[in-house]
C-alpha positions, -999 to 999 in steps of 0.1 A, spaced: 21 208 -31 47 188 -51 72 205 -73 80 197 -109 114 181 -112 122 199 -144 109 235 -140 106 236 -102 71 250 -104 44 239 -79 19 215 -94 -13 198 -81 -7 165 -64 -31 148 -89 -16 165 -120 -7 141 -148 16 166 -166 32 198 -155 12 227 -168 44 248 -174 69 225 -191 46 195 -200 67 170 -182 49 137 -176 44 134 -138 22 103 -135 26 70 -153 3 58 -180 -18 90 -178 -33 78 -145 -32 102 -114 -28 73 -90 4 59 -105 34 79 -95 64 81 -119 98 82 -101 128 98 -119 165 95 -113 189 124 -110 209 133 -142 239 110 -137 223 83 -116 200 53 -121 171 44 -99 181 8 -97 212 16 -76 190 25 -46 159 4 -52 148 -24 -29 136 -46 -57 170 -45 -74 188 -54 -41 166 -85 -35 166 -94 -73 128 -93 -77 127 -65 -102 114 -75 -137 115 -40 -152 129 -42 -188 153 -12 -183 169 -27 -153 197 -19 -141 198 13 -161 163 27 -154 159 65 -153 121 63 -148 102 37 -129 67 32 -114 77 6 -89 107 23 -73 111 19 -36 139 34 -16 143 17 18 163 46 33 135 72 26 105 51 32 85 54 64 75 24 85 40 12 78 18 11 109 -5 -19 110 -39 -18 128 -41 -42 157 -76 -45 173 -79 -48 211 -89 -81 228 -123 -67 235 -128 -59 198 -116 -94 189 -140 -110 213 -170 -89 201 -162 -98 165 -159 -135 174 -192 -135 193 -209 -117 164 -195 -141 138 -204 -172 159 -238 -161 173 -258 -189 156 -234 -216 169 -237 -201 204 -275 -201 203 -275 -238 192 -251 -248 220 -272 -228 245 -304 -245 234 -287 -279 237 -276 -272 272 -310 -260 282 -327 -291 268 -301 -313 285 -308 -296 318 -346 -301 314 -341 -337 304 -319 -345 335 -342 -328 360 
């Protein structure tokens, strides 16, 4: 369970506001949009990836204390991507191109009958 940054009480992961101190925990009142907050004397932009590569368009940049798009490259985990096996790729290709394979097979059979 996450902890409220202001009162240090445990809150539900989908809670929009802290039930104890009424601090807003999610952005725009939506449980799926996290709201990141800076420490008291710091700004989020100092450690944000989007500030480093100059792609941030947040109006409070570079002095943002709260942000919904914050991304810290030091604390993020590497995203694992799914890579299907060759057998799965072949099965998918065969399933996707089955009509074409049937037409080619019928053409080859008719060519063999015509030549014999």
